[in-house]
C-alpha positions in Angstrom: 3.0 -69.7 6.5 0.4 -68.0 8.2 2.8 -66.6 11.1 5.2 -65.3 8.5 2.6 -63.3 6.1 1.2 -61.8 9.2 4.6 -60.6 10.4 4.9 -59.2 6.6 1.8 -57.2 6.9 2.6 -55.9 10.1 5.8 -54.7 8.7 4.2 -53.3 5.5 1.2 -51.3 7.8 3.9 -49.8 9.8 5.5 -48.7 6.6 2.3 -46.7 6.0 1.2 -45.6 9.3 -1.1 -48.0 10.5 -1.0 -49.1 13.9 -0.5 -45.1 15.4 -3.1 -45.7 18.0 -4.4 -43.2 21.0 -7.0 -43.3 23.0 -9.7 -45.3 22.4 -8.0 -47.2 19.2 -8.3 -44.2 17.2 -6.1 -42.7 14.5 -4.0 -39.3 15.7 -5.2 -36.7 12.7 -2.4 -34.2 11.7 -1.9 -31.0 13.5 -3.9 -28.1 11.3 -3.8 -24.6 12.5 -7.1 -22.9 12.0 -5.8 -19.8 10.7 -4.3 -21.6 8.0 -8.1 -22.2 6.4 -8.7 -19.1 5.5 -7.0 -17.7 1.7 -4.5 -15.8 1.6 -6.3 -12.8 0.5 -8.7 -12.7 3.0 -5.6 -12.4 5.3 -4.3 -9.4 3.6 -7.6 -7.8 3.4 -7.6 -8.3 7.6 -4.4 -6.5 7.7 -4.8 -3.9 5.4 -7.7 -3.1 7.6 -5.5 -3.2 10.5 -2.8 -1.0 9.0 -5.0 1.6 7.8 -5.6 2.1 11.3 -2.6 1.6 13.1 0.7 0.3 12.3 1.2 -0.8 16.0 -1.6 -2.9 15.9 -0.1 -4.2 12.7 3.8 -4.6 14.4 2.0 -6.8 17.2 -0.2 -8.8 14.9 2.7 -9.7 13.0 4.6 -10.5 16.3 2.1 -12.9 17.4 0.9 -14.7 14.7 2.9 -16.8 11.4 -0.1 -16.5 9.4 -0.5 -12.7 9.7 3.3 -12.0 9.3 3.3 -13.0 5.9 0.0 -11.6 5.1 1.2 -8.5 6.3 4.4 -8.0 4.2 2.0 -7.8 1.0 2.3 -4.4 -1.1 -1.5 -4.2 -0.8 -0.7 -3.6 3.0 2.1 -1.1 3.1 0.1 1.1 0.0 -2.6 1.8 2.7 -0.7 1.5 5.9 -1.0 4.4 8.4 1.8 7.2 8.8 0.2 8.7 11.6 2.4 7.0 14.1 5.4 7.8 12.3 6.9 11.3 12.8 7.4 13.8 9.2 10.6 14.5 9.8 13.1 11.6 10.9 16.4 12.3 12.6 19.9 10.8 11.9 19.5 8.1 15.0 16.6 6.8 13.8 17.8 6.1 10.3 17.5 2.2 9.6 15.4 1.3 12.2 11.9 -0.7 11.7 9.8 2.1 11.2 12.3 4.0 8.9 12.1 0.6 6.9 8.5 0.3 7.1 8.1 3.8 5.8 10.9 3.4 2.6 8.5 0.0 1.8 5.3 1.9 1.8 6.8 4.7 -0.4 7.9 1.7 -3.2 3.9 0.1 -2.9 2.8 3.8 -3.7 1.8 5.2 0.1 1.0 9.0 -0.7 1.4 10.1 3.0 4.7 7.7 3.2 6.0 9.2 -0.2 4.9 12.5 1.6 7.2 11.5 4.0 10.3 10.6 2.2 9.7 14.0 0.0 10.3 16.0 3.3 13.6 14.3 4.3 14.4 14.8 0.7 13.8 18.4 0.6 15.4 19.1 3.4 19.0 17.3 2.4 18.9 18.8 -0.6 19.2 22.2 1.6 15.3 23.2 1.1 15.5 24.1 -2.7 12.5 23.7 -5.2 15.3 21.2 -6.8 14.4 18.8 -3.6 10.3 18.7 -4.6 10.3 15.7 -7.3 9.3 12.9 -4.7 6.8 15.8 -3.1 5.4 16.3 -6.4 5.1 12.4 -6.9 3.4 12.4 -3.1 1.2 15.0 -5.0 0.0 13.0 -7.8 -0.5 10.2 -5.5 -3.1 11.8 -3.7 -1.6 13.3 -0.5 -3.0 16.4 0.7 0.0 18.0 2.5 2.3 17.3 -0.5 -0.2 19.2 -2.6 -0.3 22.2 -0.9 3.1 22.4 -0.1 4.4 21.6 -3.8 1.6 24.4 -4.9 3.4 27.1 -2.6 7.0 26.1 -4.1 6.1 25.8 -7.6 4.5 29.8 -7.5 7.5 30.7 -5.3 8.4 34.3 -7.4 11.0 33.4 -9.6 10.7 29.5 -9.7 9.2 27.3 -12.7 7.1 28.6 -15.5 3.6 29.4 -16.8 3.2 25.6 -16.5 4.2 25.3 -13.2 2.3 27.7 -12.1 -0.8 26.5 -14.3 -0.2 23.2 -12.1 0.4 25.0 -8.5 -3.2 26.6 -8.9 -4.2 23.5 -10.0 -3.3 21.9 -6.9 -4.3 24.3 -4.5 -8.0 24.3 -5.8 -7.8 20.8 -4.9 -7.1 21.5 -1.5 -9.7 24.3 -1.4 -12.3 22.5 -2.1 -11.5 20.1 -0.1 -11.3 22.2 3.0 -8.3 21.4 3.8 -5.9 24.8 4.3 -6.1 25.6 8.1 -5.5 21.8 8.0 -2.4 22.5 6.1 -1.6 25.7 7.2 -1.4 24.4 11.0 0.3 20.9 9.7 3.5 23.2 8.3 3.1 25.6 10.8 4.3 23.0 13.3 6.4 21.3 10.8 8.6 24.2 10.2 9.4 24.8 14.2 10.7 21.7 14.4 14.5 22.1 15.6 15.5 19.6 12.7 14.8 21.5 10.2 16.1 24.5 11.2 14.0 27.4 9.5 12.8 30.8 11.1 9.3 32.1 10.5 9.9 35.5 8.1 7.4 37.9 6.9 8.0 39.2 3.5 4.6 41.2 3.4 4.7 41.9 -0.1 1.5 42.7 -2.7 1.4 40.5 -5.3 0.6 40.6 -8.7 -1.8 37.6 -10.1 -0.7 35.8 -12.9 -4.4 34.8 -14.5 -5.2 37.1 -17.6 -9.0 36.8 -16.6 -8.1 37.9 -13.2 -10.9 40.4 -12.2 -8.4 42.5 -10.1 -5.9 43.1 -13.0 -3.0 43.4 -11.1 -1.6 44.2 -7.8 -3.3 42.5 -4.7 -3.3 44.6 -1.4 -2.7 43.4 1.9 -1.5 39.5 2.3 -4.1 39.5 5.3 -7.3 40.9 3.8 -8.4 38.1 1.2 -12.0 37.9 2.0 -13.7 39.5 -0.8 -11.1 37.6 -3.6 -12.9 35.0 -5.9 -10.2 34.4 -8.3 -8.4 31.2 -7.1 -5.0 32.7 -8.7 -5.2 35.8 -6.6 -5.8 33.0 -3.6 -3.3 30.9 -4.0 -0.9 33.9 -4.9 -2.3 35.4 -1.0 -1.5 31.6 0.3 1.9 31.8 -0.6 2.4 34.8 1.1 1.3 33.1 4.1 3.6 29.9 3.7 6.4 31.9 3.5 5.2 34.0 6.9 5.7 30.2 8.1 9.1 29.1 6.0 11.7 30.4 4.3 14.5 29.1 2.2 18.2 29.8 2.7 
Protein backbone atom coordinates (compact mmCIF):
# COMPACT_ATOMS: atom_id res chain seq x y z
CA UNK A 1 0.00 0.00 0.00
CA UNK A 2 2.72 2.45 0.89
CA UNK A 3 4.63 1.73 -2.32
CA UNK A 4 1.52 2.21 -4.43
CA UNK A 5 0.68 5.51 -2.73
CA UNK A 6 4.22 6.78 -3.20
CA UNK A 7 4.15 5.98 -6.89
CA UNK A 8 0.81 7.70 -7.34
CA UNK A 9 2.09 10.81 -5.53
CA UNK A 10 5.18 10.88 -7.72
CA UNK A 11 3.11 10.75 -10.89
CA UNK A 12 0.92 13.60 -9.66
CA UNK A 13 4.01 15.64 -8.79
CA UNK A 14 5.39 15.28 -12.30
CA UNK A 15 2.10 16.47 -13.80
CA UNK A 16 2.21 19.73 -11.90
CA UNK A 17 5.90 20.30 -12.48
CA UNK A 18 7.47 18.93 -9.31
CA UNK A 19 10.63 17.01 -9.54
CA UNK A 20 12.28 19.09 -12.31
CA UNK A 21 15.55 20.07 -10.71
CA UNK A 22 18.74 21.70 -11.86
CA UNK A 23 21.93 22.40 -10.02
CA UNK A 24 21.75 22.09 -6.28
CA UNK A 25 18.17 21.02 -6.00
CA UNK A 26 16.65 24.31 -7.08
CA UNK A 27 13.72 24.57 -9.52
CA UNK A 28 14.31 26.31 -12.87
CA UNK A 29 12.52 29.70 -12.85
CA UNK A 30 10.63 30.75 -15.97
CA UNK A 31 12.64 32.92 -18.34
CA UNK A 32 11.46 36.54 -18.29
CA UNK A 33 12.94 39.19 -20.59
CA UNK A 34 13.84 42.23 -18.47
CA UNK A 35 12.66 44.51 -21.27
CA UNK A 36 9.09 43.29 -20.89
CA UNK A 37 8.98 44.54 -17.32
CA UNK A 38 8.59 48.14 -18.50
CA UNK A 39 5.03 49.29 -19.33
CA UNK A 40 4.22 49.77 -23.03
CA UNK A 41 3.68 53.51 -22.58
CA UNK A 42 7.27 53.87 -21.36
CA UNK A 43 8.53 52.10 -24.47
CA UNK A 44 6.37 54.35 -26.65
CA UNK A 45 7.92 57.43 -25.04
CA UNK A 46 11.41 56.05 -25.67
CA UNK A 47 10.50 55.23 -29.27
CA UNK A 48 9.06 58.72 -29.77
CA UNK A 49 12.27 60.35 -28.50
CA UNK A 50 14.36 58.19 -30.83
CA UNK A 51 12.06 58.80 -33.84
CA UNK A 52 12.02 62.56 -33.31
CA UNK A 53 15.81 62.60 -33.61
CA UNK A 54 16.46 60.01 -36.32
CA UNK A 55 14.19 57.52 -38.05
CA UNK A 56 17.28 55.52 -39.06
CA UNK A 57 18.00 54.94 -35.37
CA UNK A 58 14.35 53.96 -34.98
CA UNK A 59 14.65 51.41 -37.80
CA UNK A 60 17.83 50.00 -36.23
CA UNK A 61 16.15 49.55 -32.86
CA UNK A 62 13.13 47.92 -34.48
CA UNK A 63 15.43 45.40 -36.13
CA UNK A 64 17.19 44.44 -32.91
CA UNK A 65 14.42 44.42 -30.30
CA UNK A 66 11.00 42.76 -30.60
CA UNK A 67 9.61 44.68 -27.64
CA UNK A 68 10.73 47.95 -29.20
CA UNK A 69 9.32 46.91 -32.58
CA UNK A 70 5.80 46.73 -31.17
CA UNK A 71 6.05 50.08 -29.36
CA UNK A 72 7.57 51.82 -32.39
CA UNK A 73 4.45 51.07 -34.43
CA UNK A 74 2.36 53.36 -32.24
CA UNK A 75 0.65 56.30 -33.94
CA UNK A 76 2.14 58.54 -31.24
CA UNK A 77 5.60 57.64 -32.57
CA UNK A 78 4.68 58.21 -36.22
CA UNK A 79 3.23 61.61 -35.34
CA UNK A 80 6.53 63.01 -34.01
CA UNK A 81 9.00 61.13 -36.22
CA UNK A 82 11.60 63.30 -37.94
CA UNK A 83 11.30 63.47 -41.72
CA UNK A 84 14.73 65.07 -42.18
CA UNK A 85 16.22 61.84 -43.53
CA UNK A 86 13.50 61.41 -46.14
CA UNK A 87 13.67 63.34 -49.41
CA UNK A 88 10.96 65.92 -49.99
CA UNK A 89 10.51 64.73 -53.58
CA UNK A 90 10.36 60.99 -54.23
CA UNK A 91 11.23 59.48 -57.58
CA UNK A 92 9.09 56.72 -59.04
CA UNK A 93 11.82 54.21 -58.20
CA UNK A 94 11.28 54.89 -54.49
CA UNK A 95 7.56 54.15 -54.46
CA UNK A 96 6.45 51.23 -52.30
CA UNK A 97 9.81 51.22 -50.48
CA UNK A 98 9.87 50.97 -46.65
CA UNK A 99 10.59 54.70 -46.34
CA UNK A 100 7.58 55.48 -48.53
CA UNK A 101 5.31 53.38 -46.34
CA UNK A 102 6.71 55.02 -43.23
CA UNK A 103 6.01 58.45 -44.76
CA UNK A 104 2.34 57.71 -45.39
CA UNK A 105 1.81 56.10 -41.98
CA UNK A 106 3.33 59.19 -40.38
CA UNK A 107 1.09 61.45 -42.48
CA UNK A 108 -2.02 59.51 -41.40
CA UNK A 109 -0.91 59.92 -37.78
CA UNK A 110 -0.86 63.71 -38.22
CA UNK A 111 2.88 64.32 -38.62
CA UNK A 112 3.11 67.86 -40.12
CA UNK A 113 6.40 67.28 -42.00
CA UNK A 114 5.11 64.00 -43.45
CA UNK A 115 1.85 65.63 -44.58
CA UNK A 116 3.92 68.36 -46.25
CA UNK A 117 5.94 65.80 -48.22
CA UNK A 118 2.79 64.01 -49.33
CA UNK A 119 1.34 67.40 -50.30
CA UNK A 120 4.38 68.25 -52.42
CA UNK A 121 4.04 64.93 -54.20
CA UNK A 122 0.36 65.54 -54.93
CA UNK A 123 1.14 69.09 -56.05
CA UNK A 124 3.68 67.78 -58.56
CA UNK A 125 1.39 64.99 -59.76
CA UNK A 126 -1.41 67.48 -60.37
CA UNK A 127 0.68 69.51 -62.80
CA UNK A 128 1.84 72.03 -60.20
CA UNK A 129 -1.52 73.77 -60.11
CA UNK A 130 -3.09 75.50 -57.14
CA UNK A 131 -5.82 72.84 -57.18
CA UNK A 132 -3.26 70.47 -55.68
CA UNK A 133 -2.69 72.37 -52.44
CA UNK A 134 -5.35 70.67 -50.32
CA UNK A 135 -2.86 68.44 -48.50
CA UNK A 136 -0.37 71.29 -48.26
CA UNK A 137 -3.02 73.35 -46.49
CA UNK A 138 -3.57 70.44 -44.12
CA UNK A 139 0.17 70.44 -43.37
CA UNK A 140 0.08 74.21 -42.84
CA UNK A 141 -2.79 73.87 -40.37
CA UNK A 142 -0.82 71.13 -38.58
CA UNK A 143 2.05 73.58 -38.06
CA UNK A 144 4.60 72.87 -40.80
CA UNK A 145 6.51 76.10 -41.55
CA UNK A 146 7.42 75.26 -45.16
CA UNK A 147 3.82 74.35 -45.89
CA UNK A 148 2.59 77.67 -44.46
CA UNK A 149 5.05 79.61 -46.57
CA UNK A 150 4.23 77.75 -49.79
CA UNK A 151 0.46 77.92 -49.26
CA UNK A 152 0.66 81.64 -48.54
CA UNK A 153 2.56 82.21 -51.78
CA UNK A 154 0.19 80.06 -53.85
CA UNK A 155 -2.99 81.59 -52.45
CA UNK A 156 -1.61 85.08 -53.10
CA UNK A 157 -0.91 84.25 -56.73
CA UNK A 158 -2.73 86.79 -58.95
CA UNK A 159 -6.06 85.43 -60.12
CA UNK A 160 -6.18 82.66 -57.52
CA UNK A 161 -8.69 82.49 -54.70
CA UNK A 162 -10.89 85.17 -53.19
CA UNK A 163 -10.49 87.73 -50.44
CA UNK A 164 -10.90 85.05 -47.76
CA UNK A 165 -8.06 83.03 -49.31
CA UNK A 166 -5.89 86.14 -49.48
CA UNK A 167 -6.58 86.91 -45.83
CA UNK A 168 -5.69 83.38 -44.84
CA UNK A 169 -2.51 83.57 -46.92
CA UNK A 170 -1.36 86.80 -45.29
CA UNK A 171 -2.01 85.28 -41.86
CA UNK A 172 0.16 82.27 -42.70
CA UNK A 173 2.89 84.51 -44.08
CA UNK A 174 2.79 86.66 -40.94
CA UNK A 175 3.20 83.51 -38.84
CA UNK A 176 6.32 82.49 -40.78
CA UNK A 177 7.65 86.05 -40.60
CA UNK A 178 7.13 86.24 -36.84
CA UNK A 179 8.97 82.92 -36.43
CA UNK A 180 11.95 84.35 -38.32
CA UNK A 181 11.80 81.55 -40.92
CA UNK A 182 11.51 83.54 -44.16
CA UNK A 183 15.16 83.11 -45.18
CA UNK A 184 15.05 79.43 -44.25
CA UNK A 185 12.00 78.94 -46.47
CA UNK A 186 13.60 80.84 -49.34
CA UNK A 187 16.68 78.62 -49.19
CA UNK A 188 14.56 75.49 -48.83
CA UNK A 189 12.36 76.17 -51.84
CA UNK A 190 15.27 77.46 -53.88
CA UNK A 191 16.91 74.05 -53.53
CA UNK A 192 13.63 72.19 -53.91
CA UNK A 193 12.63 73.82 -57.19
CA UNK A 194 16.10 73.17 -58.60
CA UNK A 195 15.35 69.45 -58.29
CA UNK A 196 15.03 67.95 -61.82
CA UNK A 197 12.19 65.72 -60.62
CA UNK A 198 10.01 68.83 -60.33
CA UNK A 199 11.18 70.15 -63.68
CA UNK A 200 10.73 73.91 -63.26
CA UNK A 201 12.89 76.79 -64.39
CA UNK A 202 13.28 80.10 -62.55
CA UNK A 203 11.81 83.24 -63.99
CA UNK A 204 11.41 86.72 -62.59
CA UNK A 205 8.23 88.58 -63.44
CA UNK A 206 9.53 91.78 -61.84
CA UNK A 207 6.17 93.51 -61.96
CA UNK A 208 4.93 95.95 -59.34
CA UNK A 209 2.22 94.67 -57.04
CA UNK A 210 -0.88 96.40 -55.73
CA UNK A 211 -1.49 95.85 -52.03
CA UNK A 212 -4.94 94.45 -51.29
CA UNK A 213 -5.18 95.87 -47.79
CA UNK A 214 -7.60 98.77 -47.35
CA UNK A 215 -5.54 100.12 -44.44
CA UNK A 216 -2.16 99.95 -46.18
CA UNK A 217 -0.22 103.24 -45.87
CA UNK A 218 1.12 102.88 -49.43
CA UNK A 219 -2.42 103.07 -50.87
CA UNK A 220 -1.62 101.62 -54.26
CA UNK A 221 1.20 100.22 -56.31
CA UNK A 222 4.40 99.21 -54.58
CA UNK A 223 7.86 99.68 -56.03
CA UNK A 224 10.45 97.17 -57.13
CA UNK A 225 10.37 93.78 -55.49
CA UNK A 226 13.97 94.09 -54.36
CA UNK A 227 13.27 97.16 -52.22
CA UNK A 228 11.07 96.28 -49.28
CA UNK A 229 13.31 97.63 -46.51
CA UNK A 230 10.97 100.51 -45.71
CA UNK A 231 7.72 98.53 -45.99
CA UNK A 232 5.86 98.05 -42.73
CA UNK A 233 2.55 96.65 -44.02
CA UNK A 234 2.44 92.85 -43.67
CA UNK A 235 0.16 92.66 -46.72
CA UNK A 236 2.76 94.46 -48.81
CA UNK A 237 5.54 92.27 -47.46
CA UNK A 238 3.52 89.18 -48.37
CA UNK A 239 3.00 90.48 -51.90
CA UNK A 240 6.69 91.27 -52.21
CA UNK A 241 7.44 87.71 -51.09
CA UNK A 242 5.23 86.34 -53.86
CA UNK A 243 7.49 88.00 -56.41
CA UNK A 244 10.52 86.43 -54.77
CA UNK A 245 8.74 83.07 -54.76
CA UNK A 246 7.99 83.36 -58.45
CA UNK A 247 11.63 84.15 -59.13
CA UNK A 248 12.24 80.53 -58.12
CA UNK A 249 9.19 78.79 -59.51
CA UNK A 250 6.65 79.16 -62.30
CA UNK A 251 3.45 77.30 -63.10
CA UNK A 252 3.10 75.41 -66.35
